[in-house]
C-alpha positions in Angstrom: 99.2 149.0 97.8 97.9 146.4 100.3 98.1 147.3 103.9 98.7 143.7 105.0 102.2 142.3 105.6 103.4 140.2 102.7 101.9 136.7 102.6 102.6 133.4 100.9 99.7 133.1 98.5 99.0 130.1 96.2 96.7 130.7 93.3 95.1 127.5 92.1 94.2 127.8 88.4 96.1 129.7 85.6 93.1 130.7 83.5 92.6 134.3 82.6 91.1 135.2 86.1 93.7 133.2 88.1 96.5 134.8 86.1 95.1 138.3 86.5 94.7 137.9 90.3 98.2 136.4 90.6 99.7 139.5 89.0 97.5 141.8 91.1 98.6 140.0 94.4 102.2 140.1 93.2 101.9 143.9 92.8 100.9 144.1 96.4 104.2 142.6 97.5 102.9 139.1 98.3 104.9 136.0 97.4 102.7 134.4 94.8 102.8 130.9 93.4 100.5 130.2 90.4 99.6 126.6 90.0 98.5 125.1 86.6 97.1 121.6 86.2 98.5 121.0 82.7 102.3 120.7 82.7 102.8 122.0 79.2 100.8 125.1 79.9 102.7 125.7 83.2 106.0 125.4 81.3 104.8 127.8 78.6 103.9 130.5 81.1 107.2 130.0 82.9 109.1 130.2 79.6 107.1 133.1 78.0 106.2 135.0 81.1 102.8 135.4 79.5 99.6 133.4 79.5 99.3 133.4 75.7 96.3 131.0 75.7 94.1 132.8 78.2 95.5 136.3 78.8 97.7 137.3 75.9 99.7 140.5 76.1 99.9 140.7 79.9 103.3 140.1 81.5 103.6 137.5 84.3 106.5 138.9 86.4 109.5 136.7 87.1 108.7 137.1 90.8 105.6 134.9 90.4 106.5 131.2 90.7 104.8 128.9 88.2 104.1 125.3 89.4 102.6 122.2 88.0 103.3 120.1 91.0 100.6 120.8 93.6 102.6 119.9 96.6 105.4 122.3 95.6 102.8 125.0 95.0 101.5 124.5 98.5 104.5 125.0 100.7 103.3 127.0 103.8 100.6 129.2 102.1 99.0 131.8 104.3 96.2 132.2 101.7 94.9 129.8 99.0 92.9 131.3 96.1 90.8 128.8 94.3 90.3 129.9 90.6 89.5 126.6 88.9 86.2 125.8 87.0 83.4 125.0 89.4 83.1 121.4 88.3 86.8 120.9 89.3 86.6 122.6 92.7 86.0 119.4 94.7 88.7 117.4 92.9 91.3 120.1 93.4 90.2 120.7 97.0 90.6 117.0 97.8 94.1 117.0 96.3 95.0 120.1 98.4 93.8 118.3 101.5 96.0 115.4 100.7 99.0 117.8 100.7 98.3 118.7 104.3 98.7 122.4 103.3 95.6 123.8 105.1 95.5 124.5 108.8 93.3 126.6 111.2 95.0 129.8 110.2 95.0 129.3 106.5 92.7 131.7 104.6 90.9 130.1 101.7 89.3 132.3 99.1 87.0 130.9 96.4 86.8 132.7 93.1 84.9 130.0 91.2 81.3 130.8 90.1 78.8 128.0 90.0 76.8 125.2 91.7 78.0 121.7 91.9 76.0 119.3 89.8 74.5 116.4 91.7 75.1 117.8 95.2 73.7 121.3 94.3 76.3 122.7 96.7 77.7 126.2 96.5 81.4 126.5 96.1 82.2 127.4 99.6 80.2 124.5 100.8 82.3 122.2 98.6 85.5 123.6 100.0 84.3 123.3 103.6 83.5 119.6 103.0 86.9 118.9 101.5 89.3 121.2 103.4 90.0 121.4 107.2 89.5 125.1 107.1 87.8 127.2 109.7 84.5 128.7 108.7 85.9 132.0 109.9 88.6 131.8 107.2 86.6 130.7 104.2 85.5 133.4 101.7 84.2 134.0 98.2 85.5 136.8 96.0 83.2 137.9 93.2 81.6 140.8 91.4 81.7 142.4 87.9 85.3 141.8 87.1 86.3 140.6 83.6 89.9 139.5 83.6 90.5 141.3 80.3 89.7 144.7 82.0 91.3 144.1 85.4 94.5 143.0 83.8 94.6 146.4 82.0 94.0 148.1 85.4 90.6 149.4 84.5 88.8 150.6 87.7 86.8 147.6 89.1 84.9 146.9 92.3 84.2 143.5 93.8 83.0 141.9 97.0 84.6 139.4 99.3 82.0 137.4 101.3 82.2 135.4 104.5 82.1 135.8 108.3 83.0 139.1 109.7 86.3 139.3 111.6 90.0 139.8 111.3 90.4 137.2 108.5 88.0 138.8 106.1 89.7 142.1 106.6 93.1 140.5 105.9 91.8 139.0 102.7 90.1 142.2 101.7 93.3 144.2 102.1 95.4 141.5 100.3 93.5 142.2 97.1 93.0 146.0 97.3 94.7 148.0 94.6 94.2 151.5 93.3 92.2 150.0 90.4 90.7 147.1 92.3 88.3 148.1 95.2 87.1 145.3 97.5 84.1 145.5 99.7 83.1 143.0 102.4 79.8 141.2 102.7 78.8 138.7 105.4 76.1 137.1 103.2 78.1 134.4 101.4 75.0 132.5 100.5 73.6 135.5 98.6 76.9 136.3 96.9 77.4 132.8 95.7 73.8 132.3 94.5 73.9 135.7 92.7 77.2 135.0 90.8 76.1 131.5 89.9 72.7 132.3 88.5 73.7 135.5 86.7 75.7 133.3 84.3 72.4 131.6 83.3 70.7 134.9 82.7 73.7 135.9 80.6 73.1 132.9 78.4 69.5 134.1 78.0 70.7 137.6 77.2 73.0 136.2 74.5 70.1 134.2 73.0 68.2 137.5 72.7 71.2 139.1 71.0 71.5 136.2 68.6 67.8 136.5 67.7 68.3 140.2 66.9 66.1 141.5 69.8 66.9 145.0 71.2 67.2 147.0 74.3 63.7 146.6 75.5 64.0 142.8 75.6 67.4 142.9 77.3 66.2 145.4 80.0 63.2 143.2 80.7 65.3 140.1 80.9 67.8 141.5 83.3 65.0 142.9 85.6 63.0 139.7 85.7 66.1 137.6 85.8 67.1 139.5 89.0 63.8 138.5 90.5 64.8 134.8 90.0 68.1 135.4 91.7 66.3 136.9 94.7 63.7 134.1 94.7 66.2 131.4 94.9 68.3 133.4 97.4 65.3 133.8 99.6 64.7 130.0 99.6 68.4 129.4 100.5 68.5 132.0 103.4 70.3 134.9 101.6 69.6 138.5 102.3 67.6 140.3 99.6 69.8 143.4 99.7 72.8 141.4 98.6 71.2 141.1 95.2 71.2 144.9 94.8 75.0 144.9 95.3 78.0 144.0 93.2 77.5 140.3 93.3 73.9 140.7 92.2 72.9 143.6 90.0 76.5 144.6 89.3 77.7 141.2 88.1 74.4 140.6 86.2 74.8 143.8 84.2 78.4 143.2 83.3 77.9 139.5 82.3 74.7 140.1 80.3 76.1 143.1 78.4 79.8 142.6 77.9 81.6 141.4 74.8 84.0 139.6 77.2 81.2 137.4 78.6 81.6 133.8 77.8 78.1 132.9 78.8 76.5 135.7 76.8 78.7 134.5 73.8 77.3 130.9 74.2 73.7 132.3 74.2 74.3 134.5 71.2 75.6 131.6 69.1 72.7 129.4 70.1 70.3 132.3 69.2 71.9 132.4 65.8 71.1 128.7 65.3 74.1 126.7 66.5 73.7 123.7 68.9 75.2 123.6 72.3 77.7 121.0 71.2 78.8 123.1 68.3 79.3 126.1 70.5 81.3 124.3 73.2 83.3 122.4 70.7 85.5 125.3 69.8 85.5 127.4 72.9 88.8 127.8 74.8 87.4 129.1 78.1 84.7 127.6 80.3 81.2 129.1 80.3 80.1 128.3 83.9 76.4 128.9 83.2 76.0 125.9 81.0 76.6 123.4 83.8 75.1 125.6 86.4 71.8 125.7 84.5 71.2 122.0 85.3 72.1 122.4 88.9 69.9 125.5 89.3 66.8 123.8 87.8 67.4 120.8 90.2 67.8 123.2 93.2 64.7 125.1 92.3 62.7 121.8 92.1 64.1 120.8 95.5 63.1 124.1 97.1 59.7 124.1 95.4 60.1 127.4 93.5 59.7 128.5 90.0 62.5 130.1 87.9 60.8 130.5 84.5 63.7 132.2 82.7 66.3 129.8 84.0 64.0 126.8 83.2 63.6 128.2 79.7 67.3 128.4 79.2 67.5 124.7 80.4 64.9 123.8 77.7 66.9 125.5 75.0 70.3 124.0 76.1 69.2 120.5 77.0 65.8 119.7 75.6 66.0 121.0 72.1 63.6 123.9 72.6 63.5 126.5 69.9 64.9 129.8 71.4 62.3 132.1 69.8 59.5 129.8 71.0 60.9 129.7 74.5 60.8 133.5 74.6 57.3 133.6 73.2 56.2 131.2 76.0 57.7 133.5 78.6 55.9 136.5 77.2 52.6 134.6 77.1 52.5 133.7 80.8 49.4 134.7 82.7 49.2 138.4 83.6 50.3 139.3 87.2 51.2 142.2 89.4 54.9 143.1 89.1 55.6 143.6 92.8 53.2 141.0 94.0 54.3 139.5 97.3 53.8 136.1 95.6 56.5 136.8 93.1 59.2 135.8 95.6 57.4 133.1 97.4 57.6 129.3 96.7 55.4 128.4 93.7 54.4 132.0 93.4 53.9 134.0 90.2 56.5 133.8 87.5 58.9 135.8 85.5 
């Protein structure tokens, strides 16, 4: 049970993760409003008390209010949880700002994972630009946490990242459950870079699965993929140790290995010969890594660093590169020392 006093919490986004977190927060005694953009879906959840599209089999308690009207969903929230796809974060945040629902004491927690195309901003940066929220009250919640497992109360540990202080402790305690352990981390840059890029590595992992490769390939991919997370994190001012934590290694392992992973699923189907358009054409949920791949490649070019695995995924997704040939090219790169100091410097080494 949360140690914080009950709060008014608005959860923006009724996908599988938003619904799961709304139920969790409700269990902690908070007054929860779950907002859904599409009216028909909001009405279906209200009627069925179940999110049959994204989280079938999990009851949505009557004590959780379901709203389609954003202004109604934002009546005096103490905490706003943003769980919409990363490409929709700015639009939703702008609409929230127009409702005059955010003030200095409002806690805003981001749970979207990705980088914004065009601006190459992290999600907390997008929210900071659109909402009048104090930097002391803006956080990101992330880590290895498939909604399918959390909703079944399987033991899970995540991290909430942002500035140290009373607000982050309040947010941490708001989410704590016997099956959901929340750690704090002051390195929001590292956490957001880690959780965005691991989705791209998961697409690569799925491609390897689709091609029929085994454990050796997957282990090498995860290890060298982690190097690329650290490399970009270094360039952006993150702390290296963050990538050894839940939002780095932890989330990378879960997303690359799990049958629940949408990004791994996309890669697997591509590895088996489907095109990106074919894969996305019949997917219900959003695979964040697909859009993030383009943003990550642009960000690496801006920072002057090499991300060979991520660039290879881009080639397969957007430039028609053959997946098997892309892996052969990675394996044929010039020999180098594994722990060379160059491996994490701009333009140094490669995967």
